[in-house]
N, C-alpha and C positions, 0 to 999 in steps of 0.2 A: 146799484153797483157800477163802478167805472168800467171802461172798456178793458182794462188790464186786470180786473178783479178775478179771483179764482176761489172756488169753495174751499173751506177749511177741511183738513183731514189730519188724522193723528200721525205723528212721527214717534215710533217706538224704539228705534235703535239708530244711533249716529256713529259713523266712522269718522274719526278725527285724523285728517291727513296731514299731521304735523308731529312735532316732538317737543320735549322740554316743558318749560313753564306754560306756554300758551296751550299746549295739549291738555295739561292738567287743569288749567283755568276753565277751558271749555267743558271738560268732563264733569267738573264740580257743579256747574250750572245745570248741565243735563241731568245729573243725578238728583238734584233738588226738584227737577220737573218730572221725575219718575221715568226718565229715558235711559235705556241701556247704552253703553258705549263700547266701541271697538278701537283699539290702538293698533297702529301700524308702526313697525320699527325696522331699522337697519340692523345689520349684525353688530355694529358698534354700540347700539342702544338696547341690546338684549336685556340688560339689567336696569334700564332706566326707570325712574319713578312713574312716568306716564304709562309704561307697559304694565307695571304692577297694579296701578290704580284701576285700569279699565276692566270691564267685565270679560272681554275677550281681547286677544292680541295675535297679530299675524306678522311674520317676518316678510318684508317685501324686497330684500336685496342686500348687497354688500354695503360697507360703510359709506362709500362715496355717495353723495346725494344724487349725482347724475345716474346712479344705478339703483336708487331706492326711492327717496322721497320725491324725486322729480319724474318718476316713471308712472304716468297716468294710467296706463293699462294695468299695471300691478295693483294700483290702488282700487280701481274699479273691480278687478277680479276679487280682491279681498272683500269688497262690499257685497258682491254677489254671493261669495262663499259663506259669509256670516249672516246674510239676510238683512243687512242695514239698508234702510230706505233713503238715508241722506248722508251727505259728506260735508263736514265743516273743514275748510282748508286753513283756518287760522290766518297767519300772515307769513309773508315770505313763501318760498317754494312755489306751489302752483296756485296760490291764492288770487293772483291777478292774471292768470293765463287763460285767455279767451278760448284757445283751442281745447284746453282741458275742460272748461265749462261746457263747451259744445259736446264733448265726449260724454260727459256726465248726463246731459239731457238726452242724447241718443241712446244711452243705456237704460233710460227710463228711471233714472235716479234723480234725487233732489240735491242741488248744490245750495248750501246755506250761504248765499251771496247773490250778487246781481246777475243779470243776464249776460250771456256771452257778447251780445251786441253792445251793451253798455260798457263792458270791460274793454272791448276792442277800440271803441271811440275814445274813452278816457285814458287808455293805455298809451296813446300817442299824444304828446303835448300839443302838436299842431292841430289834430282833429279835435282835441279837447277844447282848444281855444276857439275853433270854428263853431263848435256846439254852444259854448258859453256866449259867443257874440250874438246869438239869437236873442238873448235877453239883455244885451248891452251891458255886460259885466265889464268893469274897468280893467284895462289891460296895460301892462308895461309897454311903452313904445318900442316897436321892433318889426321884424318881418313876420308876415302871417303864413308864409309858406317856407318849405325847406330850401336851403341854398346849398348848391354843390360847386358851382363855378367860383373859384377864389377871387377873380377880378370883379365879378358882379357882386359877390358878397362884401368885398372891401368897399365898393362904391356905396352899397346900402348901409354899411357900418358908419361911413362918414356922414351919411344923411341922418342917421339916428343920433350920432354924436357920442364921442368917447367920454368916459370909459364905457365899454360895452361887454356883454356876456355872450359867449358862444355856448350853446347848449344842445345836447343830443335830443333829437325828437322822441326817441324811444328810451325806455328805462328811467333810471333815477339814481339816487345815492351818491350824487356828485360826479358820477362817471361821465366822460365826454363833455365836461364843463371847463371853460377857460375864461378867465377875466383878462381883457385886453385894455391896457391903459393908453397906448399910443398907436397910431396908424402904422408905424414902422414895424410893430410886433405882430400885426394882424395875420399875415400869411402863414408864418410859422405856427402860431397858436391855433389857427383854423385846421391846419394839417394834423396837428396833434389831437385836436378834438375829434376830428373825423376818424382818425386811426383808432383812438380809444373807444369811440362809440361802436365802430365796426367790430372790434375785438370783444367788447362786453355784451353787445345786443344783436350783433349780426346785421346792423342797420347803421350806415354812416351818415344818415341825414342829420343835419344840424340847422338851427335857426339862430337869429340874433335878437337880443334885447338890450335896451339901455340898462347899464348897471346902476342899481340903486346903492349909493355909497354907504348909507347907514341903515341897512334893512333889519326889520324884525320879522320873524317867521311866525305867523298866526294862522291857525287852522280851525275850521269849523266842523264839528261832528254833525252828521245828518243821519236820519233814518227815514226810509220810505217803505210803505206796504203795497200790496197788490190791489188795494182799493182806492188808489189815487192820492193818498195822504202822504205828504213829505214834511218833516219838521226838522229844525235844528236844535241841538243841545248845547249851544253856546260855544265858546272858543277855548283853545289851548294855546299857550305861548310856548314855542319850541326853539328859542333863539340861541340857547347855549349848545353849541355844536362843535364837533371836531371832525375834520375831513368832510364837511358838509353833511354830517350825520348827527342826529340828535343825541344828547347825553342827559340833559335836564329838561323836563317839561312841567308846566303848571297850568292850573285852571282856577279862576279865570286869569286873563292877562292883567298886569298891574297898570296898563296905560289906556285901555279902551274906555271910552265913555259909553253911556247907555245908548246914545244916538248912533255912534259908530258900530257898536255891537249889533244893534237892530238892523242896520244897513248891510253889514257883512253877513249876518244870518240869513237875510232875505236873498242876497246874492247867492249864497251857498245852496239854498233851496232851489233857486232858479236854475243853477248849474245842474243839479240833480234832475230837475224836471225836464231839462233839455234832452235827456236820454232815457226818460221814464224809469228812473232809478228805483230799485227795491233793495231793502236790507240796509246794513250799516256802511257808511262811506265817509270820507273826509275830504273837504274842499280846502285847498291850501292857498294862502294869500301872502303877499309881501306887503309890509307896512313901512312907509318911509318916515323920515324925521318930522314931516308935517302931518303925520297921521292919515295920509292918503293911502288907500289900499288898492292892490292890483292882483288879479287872478294869476296863480301859478300853475296848478294842476289839480287833479282829483285822484285820490287813492281809493280804489274800488274794493276795499276790504276793511277788516277790523285793524285798528292801529295798535302798535306796541303800547302807546301811551293812553289807551282808552280808560284805564282805571281812574285817572284824575277826573274824567268826566263823570264816571259812575259815582264817585264820592261826592261831587258837588250837586248832582241831580237826584241821587237815590235810585237811578235806573240801572238794572242789570242789562247791559247791551247784548250780551250773548243770548240771554233768554229772549230778548226782543227779536234777535236775528232768527232764532229757531221758530218763534211764533209766526213771523212774517213768511218764512220759508214754507210753513205749513198752511199758508193761506189766510191766517188770522189778521185782523186789523191791529194796528198799533194800540197798545194799552193806554195811551195818553194822547192828548192833543197839545198843540203849541202853547196854549194859554195855561196848561197845567204845569208847565216847567218853570222852575225858579232856581236861581243860583243860591246855594246854601253853603257858606264857608269857603275854604280855600284848600287846594290839594297840590302837592308837588311830587314828582316822580324822578328818581335818580336811577339810571340804568347802570347796574353793577356789572361791568364787563371784566373778563379776565384779560386785562390790558395793563401795561405799565405806563402811567402818565409821565413818569420821569424819563421814559425812553420813547418819546413821540407816540405814545399810546399804542405801541406795538403789542399784538396779542401775546399772551403768556399761557403756556399749557403746563399741566402738572396735576398733582393729586391734592384734593382738599384735605389737608392734614387736620385742620380745625375748621368746622363750619357750624356756627351758632348764630341764629337770626335774632334780631331785636323783637321786642314785644311791647305791650302796653297800649294805653289809649292813643288812638289816632295813627296807628302804625299798621301797614299792610305789606306783606312780602309775597310776591308772586315768583316762585322759583321752581326749578326742576332738578335740584341736586340735594345731596345730603353728605354728611361727613364721610370721608374715605373714598368718595367717587372721583374719577378722573375727568378733567375737562378735555373732551375730544378735539382733535385738530381739524376735523372734517367740516365743522359747522360754525355758525356765528358764535363769537366768544362771550355772549351775554350769559351771565350766571343767574341773575335775578333782576327783578324790578322792585326797588324799595320806594314805597309810597307813604307819604304822611298827610294827615288831614287835621285842620284846625278851624276854629271859628273865624279866623282871619289869616292873612298871609304871614304875619309875624309869628303867630302860634305854629303854623305849618312849618316855617323855617326852623323854629326852636325845636320842634319835634324831630325834624330831619337831622339836625345836629346831634340830638340825643340818640337817635336810632343808629346813626353812623358810628358813634362811639361804642354802642352796644354790639354792633355787627362784628363778629369775630371770625375772620378768615385768614388761615395761614396755609402755606404751601405754594401759593401763586400770588402774583401782583394783581391788584384790582383798582377800579376807579373810585373806591370809597374815599381815599384821601383827596382826590380831585373834587369830589362832591362836597366835602367839608370846606375846601378852599372856596368854592363857588358860594356856598351858603354864608360864609363869613365876609365875603368881599362887599365893599360899600356899593359898588355899581349894581350888584345883584340885589342887595338889601333895599336900595332906593328905587329899583326898577329902571335905572338909567343905563341900559345896556342894549346891545344888538347882536347880530350873528357873528360879529368879530370879537366877541368876549374873550375867547381863548387866545387869539392873536394879540389882543391889546393888553391883557392882564396876566395871563398864565405863562409860567416858565417852569421847567423841571426844577430849577434852583429853589423856587418857592416851596415846593414840597420837601426837597432835601433839607432846607433850613428848618422846616417845621419838625421833620423827623429827628434832626439833631437836637432841637430844643426839647422835644418830648423825652429823648434818651437822657439828656442832662438832668431833667426834672426827676426822672425815674431813678437815676444814679444818686441824686441828692437825698431823695426819700429813703432809698435803700441804706445809704450811709447813716442817716438819722435813726432808722430802725435798729441798725446794728449797734450804734452807740447806746441807745436806750435799753436794748436787750442785754448788753454786755454786763455781767454781774460785777458788783463792787468786790474789791480784794477781801477775801475771807468770808464772803457770803456764798451760801450753798446755791448751786445752779438749780436745784430742784425746789427752792422755796421762792426767794425774792425774784430770781431770774424768770421763773415761769409766771409769776404774778405780773411782772413788768411786761412780759410778752403779751399777756391777755389784755392788759390796759392799752398797749400800743396797737394791738389788732383792732380793738374797738375804735380807737382814735383814727386810724388810717383806713 
């Protein structure tokens, strides 16, 4: 056994410290393993699907996440009350909170995730870079330490060369990030970045990187156990984004060669090894127009887009997380893993793409999901439910799988057409736009896809075209169903209606 190894022991009950689709997704894998589950919920989620699905459920506070899902003490108390041995944090909320991870350990409970120490190092982009440099991982040119003095930072920016990127050392999601094209803009943009980082993360530290002008966002899924084994499960391409946040992901990437894939995979494993990583994690890279890659950061949790990796590898990542947390070895080795087919995920948000992707709240008057070969829907809603204003506006993840990329795209288009949601605006129309765009179909795109190709008018024009087609078809039906003069409505008219119904 390695120095970090631990004996295996059974986990019989898991508390899922999350909500919505990810809570359901974790509970389903646990159920297949014969493990009981506990749901926690805010007062706004009292009737949520994950609450009904779990074996037990406990209210942990008011609707606001700051008073419920983010209160670690309440979650640990619920764990103690129900006798759950382990906590799965999902993603978001407390999933990358090193303080919470430490609280779980002190309470004698198991966190289904990495150690608090690994979270702390990788939770800060500068300490993550320092850890990765131990293995000579490629880095974007820039500062290796936080910069606070504006004059000094400006001098360093000139040395790096414009355009540059000012980034918050803590947090993510595009907050505290500013692109600076010219030296004259630097001071104002740095002050804005520091202010935003302080407001979002309580830490105004920023650093500087050279801005890669045509970047692709490539991430590598890794898994590590407590017996010293760390493997990678290939890459995901996440370049279609809005507000620096992902909307469409796919696996594998359409541009990586086997040689680059192997190099990136090994780098990801080395990054994980630098902090003795255990469980599921994702190492993120930026890929430039020359297919050179550079380390960005590590996410110390399960990713939203993990289903595409599951579909191309046949591995249930949640089950592996649970086994690792219980002290078992990974059920596979690197040489066992192969890429099989292609998968694409569309995040179905309650947002209006025609209005700058602003969140939209309301009631799901109609909610019918697509089905059929190669279609997977991970969701946490049903018809008649309301989209709450308190949490992330994602309704579902629509995932399609095919023998190759072309088939996966075709199935995604078919699934989008079948997905019937009324009562709120969603990103389904945007997903259709992406799938049909030549840049996406040919794989010739980067993280600027939305800025380069998408405009609200493109969806409005499509809506008008579809409305016109529907009106023409309705008019044709009316003319065909209209009985001839002197002909009984109950004979030929009904007969014609039946024929037309079959035709259309």
